[in-house]
TORPADO-288501 format. One record per residue: residue in one letter; chain; x negated, y, z of N, C-alpha, C in turn. Coordinates in Angstrom, 2 decimals. Atoms other than C-alpha are relative to their C-alpha. Example, Ala and Ser with C-alpha at 12.3 -4.5 7.8 and 13.67 -1.06 7.14 Angstrom:
2
+------+-------+---------+---------+---------+---------+---------+---------+---------+---------+---------+
! rest ! kette !    n.xx !    n.yy !    n.zz !   ca.xx !   ca.yy !   ca.zz !    c.xx !    c.yy !    c.zz !
+------+-------+---------+---------+---------+---------+---------+---------+---------+---------+---------+
!    a !     A !   -0.89 !   -1.19 !    0.00 !  -12.30 !   -4.50 !    7.80 !   -0.90 !    1.20 !    0.00 !
!    s !     A !    0.82 !   -1.19 !   -0.06 !  -13.67 !   -1.06 !    7.14 !    0.77 !    1.09 !    0.73 !
+------+-------+---------+---------+---------+---------+---------+---------+---------+---------+---------+
***
This chain:
120
+------+-------+---------+---------+---------+---------+---------+---------+---------+---------+---------+
! rest ! kette !    n.xx !    n.yy !    n.zz !   ca.xx !   ca.yy !   ca.zz !    c.xx !    c.yy !    c.zz !
+------+-------+---------+---------+---------+---------+---------+---------+---------+---------+---------+
!    m !     A !   -0.83 !   -1.20 !    0.00 !    0.00 !    0.00 !    0.00 !   -0.87 !    1.26 !    0.00 !
!    g !     A !    0.84 !   -1.17 !   -0.10 !   -2.84 !    2.45 !    0.79 !   -0.58 !    0.43 !   -1.33 !
!    v !     A !    0.60 !   -0.33 !    1.29 !   -4.48 !    2.25 !   -2.65 !    1.05 !    0.56 !   -0.95 !
!    e !     A !   -1.07 !   -0.49 !    0.86 !   -1.17 !    2.71 !   -4.46 !    0.41 !    1.42 !    0.40 !
!    l !     A !   -0.36 !   -1.34 !   -0.47 !   -0.34 !    5.71 !   -2.29 !   -1.07 !    1.01 !   -0.39 !
!    l !     A !    1.10 !   -0.89 !    0.38 !   -3.77 !    7.21 !   -2.94 !    0.08 !    0.36 !   -1.49 !
!    f !     A !   -0.11 !   -0.28 !    1.44 !   -3.37 !    6.86 !   -6.72 !    1.24 !    0.83 !   -0.32 !
!    a !     A !   -1.22 !   -0.78 !    0.23 !    0.20 !    8.20 !   -6.58 !   -0.20 !    1.46 !    0.40 !
!    l !     A !    0.26 !   -1.38 !   -0.43 !   -0.92 !   11.27 !   -4.61 !   -0.97 !    0.71 !   -0.94 !
!    r !     A !    0.94 !   -0.61 !    0.95 !   -3.84 !   11.88 !   -6.95 !    0.70 !    0.38 !   -1.30 !
!    f !     A !   -0.73 !   -0.30 !    1.24 !   -1.55 !   11.68 !   -9.98 !    0.96 !    1.17 !    0.22 !
!    a !     A !   -0.92 !   -1.10 !   -0.30 !    1.02 !   13.95 !   -8.33 !   -0.76 !    1.32 !    0.12 !
!    k !     A !    0.80 !   -1.22 !   -0.11 !   -1.71 !   16.47 !   -7.48 !   -0.47 !    0.45 !   -1.38 !
!    f !     A !    0.39 !   -0.34 !    1.37 !   -2.95 !   16.31 !  -11.08 !    1.14 !    0.71 !   -0.72 !
!    l !     A !   -1.16 !   -0.63 !    0.66 !    0.56 !   17.11 !  -12.34 !    0.29 !    1.39 !    0.59 !
!    a !     A !   -0.22 !   -1.30 !   -0.63 !    0.89 !   19.95 !   -9.81 !   -1.03 !    1.02 !   -0.47 !
!    i !     A !    1.04 !   -0.89 !    0.53 !   -2.44 !   21.43 !  -10.95 !    0.34 !    0.40 !   -1.43 !
!    a !     A !   -0.39 !   -0.32 !    1.37 !   -1.24 !   21.19 !  -14.54 !    1.14 !    1.01 !   -0.03 !
!    l !     A !   -1.10 !   -0.96 !   -0.10 !    1.95 !   23.03 !  -13.56 !   -0.52 !    1.39 !    0.36 !
!    f !     A !    0.59 !   -1.27 !   -0.42 !   -0.07 !   25.75 !  -11.82 !   -0.76 !    0.66 !   -1.15 !
!    l !     A !    0.78 !   -0.56 !    1.11 !   -2.43 !   26.19 !  -14.79 !    0.90 !    0.41 !   -1.16 !
!    a !     A !   -0.94 !   -0.37 !    1.06 !    0.44 !   26.18 !  -17.29 !    0.72 !    1.29 !    0.37 !
!    g !     A !   -0.64 !   -1.23 !   -0.44 !    2.13 !   28.86 !  -15.21 !   -0.92 !    1.21 !   -0.12 !
!    l !     A !    0.96 !   -1.10 !    0.18 !   -1.02 !   30.99 !  -15.17 !   -0.10 !    0.38 !   -1.47 !
!    a !     A !    0.11 !   -0.27 !    1.43 !   -1.34 !   30.64 !  -18.93 !    1.26 !    0.70 !   -0.52 !
!    a !     A !   -1.25 !   -0.61 !    0.46 !    2.33 !   31.47 !  -19.49 !    0.15 !    1.43 !    0.52 !
!    t !     A !   -0.10 !   -1.35 !   -0.57 !    2.15 !   34.48 !  -17.19 !   -0.85 !    0.98 !   -0.77 !
!    f !     A !    0.90 !   -0.94 !    0.67 !   -0.85 !   36.03 !  -18.90 !    0.23 !    0.05 !   -1.51 !
!    a !     A !   -0.31 !   -0.03 !    1.42 !    0.39 !   35.14 !  -22.39 !    1.28 !    0.78 !   -0.30 !
!    s !     A !   -1.28 !   -0.67 !    0.19 !    3.78 !   36.78 !  -21.88 !   -0.17 !    1.51 !   -0.12 !
!    e !     A !   -0.01 !   -1.45 !    0.18 !    4.46 !   40.31 !  -22.98 !    1.14 !    0.66 !    0.78 !
!    r !     A !   -1.18 !   -0.58 !   -0.65 !    7.90 !   40.88 !  -21.49 !   -0.02 !   -0.28 !    1.50 !
!    l !     A !    0.00 !    0.12 !   -1.44 !    8.33 !   41.44 !  -17.76 !    0.86 !   -1.18 !    0.46 !
!    e !     A !   -0.89 !    1.10 !   -0.41 !   11.21 !   38.98 !  -17.49 !   -0.65 !   -1.36 !   -0.23 !
!    a !     A !    0.69 !    1.27 !    0.27 !    9.17 !   36.19 !  -19.09 !   -1.14 !   -0.21 !    0.99 !
!    k !     A !    1.09 !    0.12 !   -0.99 !    6.24 !   36.93 !  -16.78 !    0.56 !   -0.39 !    1.36 !
!    r !     A !   -0.61 !    0.32 !   -1.30 !    8.49 !   36.87 !  -13.71 !    0.51 !   -1.44 !    0.03 !
!    r !     A !   -0.52 !    1.37 !    0.07 !   10.10 !   33.63 !  -14.84 !   -1.13 !   -1.02 !    0.12 !
!    s !     A !    1.11 !    0.95 !   -0.07 !    6.76 !   31.90 !  -15.33 !   -0.65 !    0.00 !    1.38 !
!    v !     A !    0.55 !   -0.05 !   -1.36 !    5.48 !   33.12 !  -11.96 !    0.91 !   -0.76 !    0.96 !
!    g !     A !   -0.95 !    0.61 !   -0.93 !    8.63 !   31.97 !  -10.18 !    0.25 !   -1.47 !   -0.22 !
!    l !     A !   -0.33 !    1.40 !    0.31 !    9.18 !   28.67 !  -11.96 !   -1.20 !   -0.90 !   -0.18 !
!    l !     A !    1.17 !    0.84 !    0.26 !    5.64 !   27.50 !  -12.67 !   -1.15 !    0.27 !    0.97 !
!    v !     A !    1.19 !   -0.31 !   -0.78 !    2.87 !   29.32 !  -10.81 !    0.22 !   -0.28 !    1.49 !
!    a !     A !   -0.22 !    0.16 !   -1.44 !    4.32 !   29.46 !   -7.29 !    0.28 !   -1.45 !    0.39 !
!    p !     A !   -0.20 !    1.40 !   -0.37 !    5.73 !   25.91 !   -7.21 !   -1.23 !   -0.86 !   -0.27 !
!    g !     A !    1.22 !    0.75 !    0.29 !    2.55 !   24.60 !   -8.84 !   -1.04 !    0.17 !    1.09 !
!    f !     A !    0.94 !   -0.27 !   -1.10 !    0.44 !   26.26 !   -6.15 !    0.41 !   -0.77 !    1.25 !
!    l !     A !   -0.46 !    0.67 !   -1.22 !    2.58 !   24.91 !   -3.31 !   -0.10 !   -1.51 !   -0.11 !
!    l !     A !    0.09 !    1.45 !    0.18 !    2.77 !   21.40 !   -4.74 !   -1.45 !   -0.46 !   -0.01 !
!    t !     A !    1.42 !    0.35 !    0.02 !   -0.97 !   21.34 !   -5.43 !   -0.56 !   -0.10 !    1.40 !
!    w !     A !    0.55 !    0.01 !   -1.35 !   -1.79 !   22.22 !   -1.87 !    0.72 !   -0.96 !    0.92 !
!    g !     A !   -0.70 !    1.02 !   -0.80 !    0.90 !   20.03 !   -0.37 !   -0.56 !   -1.39 !   -0.24 !
!    f !     A !    0.58 !    1.30 !    0.33 !   -0.39 !   16.99 !   -2.22 !   -1.48 !   -0.06 !    0.40 !
!    g !     A !    1.41 !   -0.03 !   -0.39 !   -3.98 !   18.07 !   -1.57 !   -0.19 !   -0.22 !    1.49 !
!    f !     A !    0.10 !    0.21 !   -1.44 !   -3.43 !   18.27 !    2.18 !    0.35 !   -1.45 !    0.36 !
!    a !     A !   -0.35 !    1.40 !   -0.24 !   -1.72 !   14.86 !    2.11 !   -1.16 !   -0.92 !   -0.37 !
!    l !     A !    1.17 !    0.80 !    0.40 !   -4.69 !   13.43 !    0.21 !   -1.14 !    0.13 !    1.00 !
!    a !     A !    1.08 !   -0.22 !   -0.97 !   -7.16 !   14.98 !    2.65 !    0.27 !   -0.79 !    1.28 !
!    m !     A !   -0.32 !    0.75 !   -1.21 !   -5.36 !   13.44 !    5.60 !   -0.07 !   -1.50 !   -0.23 !
!    l !     A !    0.05 !    1.43 !    0.32 !   -5.05 !   10.06 !    3.88 !   -1.43 !   -0.50 !   -0.09 !
!    v !     A !    1.39 !    0.40 !    0.19 !   -8.75 !    9.96 !    3.01 !   -0.81 !    0.24 !    1.27 !
!    g !     A !    0.70 !   -0.27 !   -1.24 !   -9.83 !   11.39 !    6.36 !   -0.86 !    1.24 !   -0.02 !
!    h !     A !    0.73 !   -1.27 !    0.03 !  -11.25 !   14.75 !    5.32 !    0.61 !    0.97 !    1.01 !
!    s !     A !   -0.48 !   -1.07 !   -0.85 !  -11.01 !   17.59 !    7.77 !    0.61 !    1.09 !   -0.87 !
!    l !     A !   -0.61 !   -1.08 !    0.77 !   -8.68 !   20.33 !    6.58 !   -0.82 !    1.28 !    0.08 !
!    f !     A !    0.90 !   -1.14 !   -0.10 !  -11.41 !   22.75 !    7.62 !   -1.35 !   -0.28 !   -0.65 !
!    a !     A !    1.23 !    0.27 !    0.74 !  -14.04 !   21.19 !    5.37 !   -0.28 !    1.19 !   -0.92 !
!    p !     A !    0.32 !   -1.19 !    0.81 !  -15.91 !   23.92 !    3.46 !    0.59 !   -0.05 !   -1.41 !
!    f !     A !   -0.51 !    0.05 !    1.37 !  -14.85 !   22.66 !    0.02 !    1.49 !    0.25 !   -0.04 !
!    i !     A !   -1.45 !   -0.25 !   -0.03 !  -11.18 !   22.76 !    1.04 !    0.27 !    1.48 !    0.23 !
!    l !     A !   -0.21 !   -1.43 !   -0.28 !  -11.41 !   26.27 !    2.48 !   -0.38 !    0.88 !   -1.18 !
!    y !     A !    0.43 !   -0.79 !    1.16 !  -13.36 !   27.63 !   -0.50 !    0.99 !   -0.15 !   -1.16 !
!    t !     A !   -0.94 !    0.24 !    1.09 !  -10.97 !   26.03 !   -2.97 !    1.33 !    0.68 !    0.28 !
!    l !     A !   -1.24 !   -0.67 !   -0.37 !   -7.95 !   27.32 !   -1.07 !   -0.11 !    1.50 !   -0.22 !
!    l !     A !    0.20 !   -1.43 !    0.20 !   -9.37 !   30.83 !   -1.08 !   -0.03 !    0.37 !   -1.48 !
!    a !     A !    0.11 !   -0.31 !    1.43 !  -10.23 !   30.75 !   -4.79 !    1.36 !   -0.15 !   -0.69 !
!    s !     A !   -1.30 !    0.18 !    0.66 !   -6.85 !   29.35 !   -5.85 !    1.02 !    1.03 !    0.49 !
!    f !     A !   -0.90 !   -1.05 !   -0.51 !   -5.05 !   31.84 !   -3.60 !   -0.26 !    1.32 !   -0.70 !
!    v !     A !    0.31 !   -1.24 !    0.72 !   -6.87 !   34.73 !   -5.28 !    0.52 !   -0.09 !   -1.44 !
!    a !     A !   -0.57 !    0.17 !    1.35 !   -5.88 !   33.29 !   -8.69 !    1.51 !    0.20 !    0.04 !
!    l !     A !   -1.44 !   -0.21 !   -0.17 !   -2.28 !   33.18 !   -7.45 !    0.31 !    1.49 !    0.14 !
!    q !     A !   -0.22 !   -1.43 !   -0.20 !   -2.53 !   36.81 !   -6.32 !   -0.19 !    0.79 !   -1.29 !
!    a !     A !    0.21 !   -0.67 !    1.29 !   -3.91 !   37.87 !   -9.71 !    1.22 !   -0.18 !   -0.90 !
!    a !     A !   -1.20 !    0.25 !    0.81 !   -0.93 !   36.22 !  -11.42 !    1.19 !    0.80 !    0.54 !
!    l !     A !   -1.09 !   -0.78 !   -0.58 !    1.49 !   37.87 !   -9.00 !   -0.16 !    1.48 !   -0.30 !
!    f !     A !    0.26 !   -1.40 !    0.29 !   -0.14 !   41.27 !   -9.49 !    0.39 !    0.34 !   -1.44 !
!    y !     A !   -0.29 !   -0.28 !    1.40 !    0.12 !   41.05 !  -13.27 !    1.45 !   -0.33 !   -0.35 !
!    g !     A !   -1.28 !    0.52 !    0.45 !    3.37 !   39.13 !  -13.52 !    1.24 !    0.64 !    0.58 !
!    l !     A !   -1.19 !   -0.51 !   -0.66 !    5.66 !   41.02 !  -11.21 !    0.22 !    1.50 !   -0.15 !
!    a !     A !   -0.19 !   -1.44 !    0.21 !    5.27 !   44.61 !  -12.39 !   -0.22 !    0.32 !   -1.47 !
!    e !     A !    0.09 !   -0.43 !    1.39 !    5.62 !   46.40 !  -15.67 !   -1.24 !    0.88 !   -0.20 !
!    d !     A !    1.08 !   -0.89 !    0.44 !    2.76 !   48.11 !  -17.51 !   -1.28 !   -0.10 !    0.83 !
!    r !     A !    1.29 !    0.20 !   -0.66 !   -0.13 !   46.61 !  -15.60 !   -0.97 !   -0.57 !   -1.02 !
!    p !     A !    0.98 !    0.54 !    0.95 !   -3.33 !   45.90 !  -17.49 !   -0.22 !   -1.49 !    0.23 !
!    r !     A !    0.14 !    1.45 !   -0.06 !   -3.95 !   42.25 !  -18.27 !   -1.44 !   -0.45 !    0.22 !
!    r !     A !    1.38 !    0.48 !    0.08 !   -7.72 !   42.08 !  -18.62 !   -0.60 !   -0.37 !    1.35 !
!    n !     A !    0.65 !    0.29 !   -1.27 !   -8.95 !   42.30 !  -15.02 !    0.70 !   -1.10 !    0.80 !
!    p !     A !   -0.64 !    1.13 !   -0.69 !   -6.27 !   40.08 !  -13.40 !   -0.25 !   -1.34 !   -0.71 !
!    l !     A !    0.28 !    1.23 !    0.74 !   -6.85 !   37.53 !  -16.17 !   -1.42 !   -0.48 !    0.29 !
!    r !     A !    1.39 !    0.38 !   -0.32 !  -10.61 !   37.57 !  -15.57 !   -0.10 !   -0.57 !    1.41 !
!    i !     A !    0.03 !    0.48 !   -1.38 !  -10.09 !   37.16 !  -11.85 !    0.62 !   -1.39 !    0.10 !
!    a !     A !   -0.67 !    1.30 !   -0.05 !   -7.66 !   34.27 !  -12.34 !   -0.87 !   -1.09 !   -0.63 !
!    v !     A !    0.84 !    1.00 !    0.67 !   -9.96 !   32.46 !  -14.79 !   -1.22 !   -0.33 !    0.85 !
!    l !     A !    1.18 !    0.25 !   -0.83 !  -13.03 !   32.88 !  -12.58 !    0.36 !   -0.78 !    1.26 !
!    c !     A !   -0.41 !    0.71 !   -1.21 !  -11.12 !   31.69 !   -9.53 !    0.40 !   -1.44 !   -0.29 !
!    v !     A !   -0.33 !    1.38 !    0.38 !   -9.76 !   28.62 !  -11.32 !   -1.28 !   -0.80 !   -0.25 !
!    i !     A !    1.29 !    0.67 !    0.23 !  -13.28 !   27.75 !  -12.48 !   -0.69 !   -0.27 !    1.34 !
!    a !     A !    0.60 !    0.19 !   -1.32 !  -14.55 !   28.26 !   -8.93 !    0.71 !   -1.12 !    0.77 !
!    s !     A !   -0.74 !    1.07 !   -0.67 !  -11.78 !   26.01 !   -7.59 !   -0.43 !   -1.37 !   -0.48 !
!    f !     A !    0.45 !    1.28 !    0.54 !  -12.76 !   23.22 !   -9.93 !   -1.43 !   -0.31 !    0.43 !
!    y !     A !    1.38 !    0.21 !   -0.44 !  -16.42 !   23.70 !   -9.04 !   -0.04 !   -0.50 !    1.44 !
!    f !     A !    0.01 !    0.39 !   -1.41 !  -15.71 !   23.45 !   -5.31 !    0.54 !   -1.41 !    0.20 !
!    m !     A !   -0.54 !    1.34 !   -0.15 !  -13.64 !   20.30 !   -5.76 !   -0.92 !   -1.06 !   -0.59 !
!    v !     A !    0.86 !    0.99 !    0.64 !  -16.07 !   18.55 !   -8.09 !   -1.31 !   -0.17 !    0.77 !
!    y !     A !    1.28 !    0.04 !   -0.70 !  -19.24 !   19.45 !   -6.20 !    0.16 !    0.15 !    1.51 !
!    r !     A !   -0.31 !   -0.16 !   -1.43 !  -17.71 !   19.20 !   -2.73 !   -1.05 !   -0.59 !    0.92 !
!    h !     A !    1.00 !    0.63 !   -0.85 !  -20.47 !   16.96 !   -1.42 !   -1.26 !    0.85 !    0.11 !
!    a !     A !    1.17 !   -0.87 !   -0.03 !  -23.08 !   19.63 !   -2.17 !    0.22 !    1.21 !    0.91 !
!    l !     A !   -0.30 !   -1.19 !   -0.82 !  -21.33 !   22.26 !   -0.02 !   -0.26 !   -0.25 !    1.46 !
+------+-------+---------+---------+---------+---------+---------+---------+---------+---------+---------+
***
């Protein structure tokens, strides 16, 4: 039962990350405020919450401390990416370039922290 649960949680987290990334892409690709708000509300926010919900469940199942450096760094980076999407997606006439750069850099940093977690 433990191995099946581990694989199920990993797959669910993968799908949640895909939802979060698709929401970021949809938010920054949209021109209209209503489309940006819809993608933030229906994709980015639920993707973020599901990613971290499944991630915390995985950490507890595997035995990682929730205060491990790679978890805290990844949480901070993904939270900043979420904030960049909220900043751009929830108001009219905001520039896209800097929030997009911040979101992309933070997503790359999140992946780096998760892949190279043993080096931290």
